[in-house]
C-alpha positions as CSV (number, residue, x, y, z in Angstrom):
1,M,0.0,0.0,0.0
2,P,1.7,3.2,-1.1
3,A,2.0,6.0,1.5
4,K,2.3,9.0,-0.8
5,G,3.3,12.2,1.0
6,Y,3.8,10.6,4.5
7,L,7.1,12.5,5.0
8,K,7.1,16.0,6.2
9,P,8.9,18.5,3.9
10,E,11.8,18.8,6.4
11,Q,12.2,15.0,6.5
12,K,12.2,14.8,2.8
13,E,14.7,17.5,2.4
14,K,17.0,15.9,5.0
15,L,16.8,12.5,3.2
16,Q,17.5,14.1,-0.2
17,K,20.6,15.8,1.2
18,A,21.7,12.6,2.9
19,L,21.2,10.7,-0.4
20,K,23.7,13.1,-2.1
21,E,26.3,13.0,0.7
22,E,26.2,9.4,2.0
23,E,29.2,7.3,0.9
24,N,27.8,3.9,1.9
25,A,25.7,2.5,-1.0
26,E,23.5,0.4,1.3
27,I,22.5,3.5,3.3
28,R,21.8,5.4,0.0
29,E,19.6,2.5,-1.1
30,R,17.6,2.6,2.2
31,I,17.2,6.4,1.9
32,L,15.9,5.9,-1.7
33,I,13.4,3.3,-0.5
34,L,11.9,5.8,1.9
35,L,11.9,8.6,-0.7
36,L,10.2,6.3,-3.3
37,L,7.6,5.2,-0.8
38,D,6.9,8.8,-0.1
39,D,6.5,9.3,-3.8
40,G,3.6,6.8,-3.8
41,K,5.4,3.8,-5.2
42,T,4.4,0.4,-4.0
43,Q,6.9,-1.8,-2.2
44,E,6.9,-4.2,-5.2
45,A,7.6,-1.4,-7.6
46,I,10.4,-0.1,-5.4
47,A,12.0,-3.6,-5.2
48,K,11.8,-4.0,-9.0
49,F,13.2,-0.5,-9.6
50,L,16.1,-1.1,-7.2
51,G,16.7,-4.7,-8.2
52,C,16.4,-6.0,-4.7
53,G,14.0,-8.2,-2.8
54,K,10.6,-7.2,-1.6
55,K,11.5,-8.4,1.9
56,K,14.3,-5.9,2.0
57,V,12.0,-3.0,0.9
58,S,9.3,-4.1,3.4
59,Y,11.9,-4.2,6.2
60,W,13.3,-0.7,5.6
61,C,9.8,0.8,5.0
62,V,8.9,-0.3,8.6
63,H,12.3,0.1,10.4
64,G,13.7,3.1,8.6
65,D,13.1,6.4,10.5
66,A,13.3,9.6,8.4
67,D,14.1,11.6,11.5
68,N,17.0,9.3,12.6
69,L,19.4,8.4,9.8
70,E,21.3,6.2,12.3
71,S,18.3,3.8,12.1
72,L,19.3,3.0,8.5
73,K,22.5,1.4,9.7
74,D,22.5,-2.2,10.8
75,K,24.6,-3.9,13.5
76,R,26.9,-5.5,10.9
77,M,28.3,-2.1,9.9
78,E,29.6,-1.3,13.3
79,G,32.5,-3.7,13.6
80,N,33.4,-4.0,9.9
81,H,37.0,-2.7,10.0
82,K,39.7,-3.2,7.4
83,K,42.3,-5.7,8.5
84,A,44.9,-4.7,6.0
85,T,46.9,-1.7,7.3
86,P,48.6,0.7,4.9
87,E,52.0,-0.8,6.0
88,Y,50.8,-4.3,5.2
89,I,49.5,-3.3,1.8
90,E,52.9,-1.6,1.0
91,L,54.8,-4.7,2.1
92,L,52.5,-7.0,0.0
93,L,53.0,-4.8,-3.1
94,E,56.8,-4.9,-2.6
95,T,56.7,-8.7,-2.3
96,V,54.6,-9.1,-5.4
97,D,57.1,-7.0,-7.4
98,K,60.1,-9.2,-6.5
99,E,61.2,-12.1,-8.6
100,P,60.6,-15.5,-7.1
101,K,63.7,-17.5,-6.1
């Protein structure tokens, strides 16, 4: 069931700004889900447009909070740190460039 115009103008503006500035593609997709829902698109149409599952769209339509952009992050994003340090990467590249003995 589409929810056309459920966002307040301030919420919509905040989401549009965040959509332009957010680096994480998953967060941008979730913002877009909320904006498309506000535009009157059905969850099925949003899923087809984004090329994702309807379950994903349904989940973020319910759990995404336009007033709290932190709600668009999930627990898996918190501890996802790179394990390769710049020093390790530099050493790896040097090793790859050497001739094997």
